[in-house]
C-alpha positions in Angstrom: 6.8 -10.8 12.4 6.0 -14.6 12.2 4.8 -15.1 15.3 2.5 -12.0 14.9 1.1 -12.9 12.0 -0.1 -15.7 13.5 -1.2 -14.4 16.8 -3.2 -11.6 14.2 -4.7 -14.4 12.4 -6.0 -16.2 15.4 -7.5 -13.0 17.0 -9.2 -12.2 13.8 -10.5 -15.9 13.2 -12.1 -15.9 16.9 -13.8 -12.8 16.5 -15.5 -13.6 13.1 -16.5 -17.1 14.9 -18.2 -15.1 17.7 -19.8 -12.5 15.1 -21.0 -15.8 13.6 -22.6 -17.5 16.2 -23.9 -14.2 17.8 -25.7 -13.6 14.4 -27.0 -17.4 14.3 -25.6 -18.1 10.9 -23.4 -20.9 9.7 -20.6 -21.1 7.7 -22.4 -21.5 4.5 -24.8 -18.7 5.6 -22.0 -16.3 5.9 -20.3 -17.2 2.4 -23.8 -16.4 1.1 -24.0 -13.4 3.0 -21.0 -12.2 1.9 -21.6 -12.9 -1.9 -19.1 -15.8 -2.1 -20.0 -18.8 -3.7 -21.0 -22.0 -1.1 -18.1 -23.4 -2.5 -16.0 -21.1 -0.6 -17.4 -22.2 2.9 -14.5 -24.0 3.7 -12.4 -20.5 3.5 -14.6 -19.1 6.5 -13.6 -22.4 8.4 -10.1 -21.8 7.8 -10.4 -17.9 8.7 -11.8 -18.6 12.1 -9.2 -21.0 12.8 -6.6 -18.4 11.7 -5.1 -21.2 9.1 -5.7 -18.4 6.4 -4.5 -15.1 6.3 -7.5 -12.8 5.6 -7.1 -9.8 3.2 -8.3 -6.3 4.1 -11.2 -6.7 1.2 -12.4 -9.7 2.8 -12.4 -8.3 6.3 -14.3 -5.7 5.2 -16.9 -7.5 3.6 -17.3 -10.0 6.6 -17.7 -6.8 8.7 -20.5 -5.4 6.7 -22.2 -8.9 6.5 -22.3 -9.7 10.1 -23.1 -6.3 11.2 -20.5 -5.2 13.7 -19.8 -1.7 14.7 -17.5 0.8 13.4 -15.3 0.1 16.1 -14.8 -3.6 15.6 -14.6 -3.2 12.1 -11.8 -1.2 12.1 -10.0 -3.8 14.2 -10.8 -6.5 12.2 -9.6 -4.3 9.0 -6.0 -3.8 12.0 -5.9 -7.3 12.4 -5.8 -8.1 8.7 -3.4 -5.4 8.0 -1.2 -7.2 9.9 -2.2 -10.9 8.5 -0.4 -9.4 5.2 1.4 -12.4 3.6 3.8 -9.6 1.3 6.7 -10.4 2.9 6.8 -13.5 4.8 5.3 -15.7 2.2 7.1 -14.0 -1.0 11.2 -14.5 -0.2 11.3 -12.7 -4.0 10.6 -9.3 -2.0 14.0 -7.9 -0.9 14.6 -8.3 2.0 15.7 -4.5 2.8 12.0 -3.9 2.0 10.5 -6.2 3.9 10.8 -3.9 6.9 9.3 -1.0 4.9 6.0 -3.5 4.7 5.6 -4.0 7.9 6.2 -0.2 9.3 3.9 1.3 6.2 0.4 0.5 7.4 1.6 1.4 11.2 2.3 5.0 10.1 0.2 7.8 9.8 1.6 9.7 6.9 3.9 8.9 4.2 5.6 11.8 2.4 7.3 10.2 -0.8 9.1 11.7 -4.0 9.4 9.8 -7.4 11.7 11.1 -10.3 11.6 8.1 -12.8 9.1 5.6 -11.9 5.4 5.0 -10.6 5.9 3.7 -6.8 4.2 0.0 -6.1 1.8 1.5 -4.2 0.0 3.6 -7.4 1.1 0.7 -10.2 -1.7 -0.7 -12.2 -1.4 -4.3 -13.0 0.1 -4.0 -16.5 2.8 -1.8 -15.4 3.9 -4.2 -13.0 3.7 -6.6 -14.8 6.1 -5.1 -17.5 8.2 -4.1 -14.8 9.0 -7.6 -13.7 9.7 -8.8 -17.3 11.5 -6.3 -18.2 14.1 -7.2 -15.3 14.0 -10.9 -16.2 11.9 -12.0 -13.2 9.4 -13.7 -15.5 9.9 -16.8 -13.2 8.9 -14.9 -10.2 6.4 -12.7 -12.2 3.2 -14.0 -9.8 4.9 -14.3 -6.7 5.8 -10.5 -6.9 2.7 -9.4 -8.6 0.7 -10.8 -5.5 2.9 -9.3 -3.0 2.5 -6.0 -4.4 -1.3 -6.3 -4.6 -1.1 -7.5 -1.1 0.7 -4.2 0.0 -1.7 -2.1 -1.9 -4.5 -3.5 0.2 -3.3 -0.9 2.6 -5.0 1.5 0.5 -8.3 0.5 1.9 -7.2 1.3 5.9 -7.8 4.7 5.1 -4.2 5.4 6.7 -1.5 6.2 6.5 -2.1 9.4 4.2 -0.2 9.3 1.6 1.0 12.6 -0.1 3.0 11.3 -3.2 5.0 13.8 -5.2 5.5 12.3 -8.8 7.8 14.0 -11.6 6.6 14.1 -15.0 9.1 12.3 -16.1 7.7 9.3 -14.5 4.9 9.6 -16.7 6.8 9.4 -19.9 9.5 6.5 -19.2 7.2 3.7 -18.8 8.3 0.0 -18.7 6.6 -0.4 -21.8 5.7 2.0 -24.5 2.4 0.0 -25.8 -0.1 2.5 -26.0 -3.0 0.6 -23.8 -0.5 0.1 -20.7 0.5 3.9 -20.7 -3.1 4.8 -20.6 -4.1 2.0 -18.3 -1.8 3.6 -15.8 -2.9 6.8 -16.6 -6.4 6.0 -15.7 -5.3 3.9 -12.6 -3.5 7.5 -11.1 -6.5 9.1 -11.5 -8.8 6.5 -10.1 -6.8 6.3 -6.8 -6.6 10.1 -6.8 -10.8 10.2 -6.9 -11.3 7.1 -4.8 -9.1 7.4 -1.7 -9.4 10.6 -0.1 -6.6 10.3 1.6 -4.0 10.0 -1.3 -2.7 13.1 -2.4 -1.2 12.9 -5.8 0.8 15.6 -6.8 2.6 15.9 -10.3 6.0 18.0 -10.6 5.8 19.0 -14.3 8.6 19.9 -16.5 7.8 23.3 -16.8 8.9 23.9 -13.1 12.9 24.5 -12.8 14.7 21.5 -11.9 15.5 20.7 -8.2 18.8 19.4 -6.6 16.8 16.6 -5.0 18.1 13.8 -7.3 16.9 10.8 -5.8 13.8 9.2 -4.8 13.1 9.0 -1.0 10.1 7.8 1.6 9.3 9.3 4.8 7.3 7.5 7.3 5.8 9.4 10.2 4.4 8.6 13.4 5.4 5.0 12.8 3.5 2.8 15.4 5.4 -0.5 16.5 3.3 -3.0 18.1 6.1 -5.7 18.7 9.4 -4.8 20.7 11.5 -6.5 17.7 10.7 -4.1 15.6 10.9 -1.3 17.9 14.5 -2.5 17.9 14.9 -2.9 14.2 13.5 1.1 14.1 15.9 2.5 16.8 13.2 3.2 19.1 12.4 1.8 22.4 9.7 0.1 24.0 9.2 3.9 25.8 9.3 5.2 22.6 7.0 3.5 20.0 6.4 6.2 17.7 9.2 7.1 15.1 9.7 8.4 11.7 12.3 7.2 9.6 13.5 7.6 5.7 13.7 5.1 3.1 15.7 5.5 0.1 15.2 3.4 -3.5 18.6 1.8 -2.9 17.6 0.4 0.6 18.8 2.6 3.0 17.0 3.6 6.3 17.7 6.9 8.1 16.3 6.9 11.5 18.1 10.2 13.2 16.0 13.1 13.5 18.1 15.4 11.6 18.3 13.0 8.3 14.6 13.1 8.6 14.4 17.3 9.0 16.5 17.7 6.2 14.2 15.3 3.8 10.5 16.8 4.9 12.5 20.2 3.9 13.2 19.0 0.9 10.0 17.0 0.5 7.8 20.8 1.2 10.3 22.4 -1.2 9.1 19.8 -3.9 5.7 19.7 -2.6 5.2 24.2 -3.2 6.2 23.7 -6.6 4.2 21.0 -7.8 0.4 21.2 -8.7 -2.2 20.8 -6.5 -4.4 17.5 -6.4 -6.9 19.2 -8.7 -4.9 20.2 -11.2 -2.5 17.0 -11.6 -5.9 15.0 -12.4 -6.3 17.7 -15.1 -2.6 17.0 -16.3 -3.3 13.5 -16.6 -6.7 13.7 -18.2 -5.1 16.0 -20.8 -2.2 14.1 -21.1 -4.5 10.8 -21.7 -6.5 12.7 -24.6 -3.3 13.6 -25.7 -2.0 9.9 -26.1 -5.2 9.0 -27.4 -4.7 11.5 -30.2 -1.0 10.7 -31.6 -0.5 8.6 -34.3 
């Protein structure tokens, strides 16, 4: 993964430098056009030489400022997603989850079910901080926070399509009972649901009879592996770059088609009883009003 990330940084850097030169701009000009202070001019140089990873958000700003065409802008965003620092520069990320982080931006669809906890991709910052403090990782909070923020950059890609089913239990079992934290997380869920068309959020209310599917799981479908080593880890060959797998919260991965099919069946059973996207947002709005009115 290290070699691949380095190659992606250098490829993106060359593309930025060529586009800037073609536009007749200096690095200072580009920084100003991006709305960055002139103090960030060295950042442009580091990005162009591949010495600094480029975030997805920065790749989008640079592509827009340099007026590159749509296909090239998409390629820049894709390259930026490959230079994400979450897995390599943040050793606090559990080793078993690093494989998932590498696969997520390369999937076409993500189907998940969460019972007791808001998944990291949907967590607001106060929720993250409370989670880390609660588990006594206060000395590593900022590294973990940065890693989780980097992961959430995948939302800006417009892919994969996330179809997330969340039990109502997760809305009540927050890592802190502070009213402001609960309200901030609920508002964040609504914001994500409105802002990202490719994020489908469905709530499973308590009024639905409990199904015998107790464990959280996530299915990644259509994963496109770009590295031979990754293909090997995902149980695929160089002749079969696309793959599906199931990830469980205890760190297990299931690649067998039978296991994936079983969990897809479970997910569809859950989806058939969960609220629609529109009704989910309405439920969250109502929950905010109830929490505000509570003494």
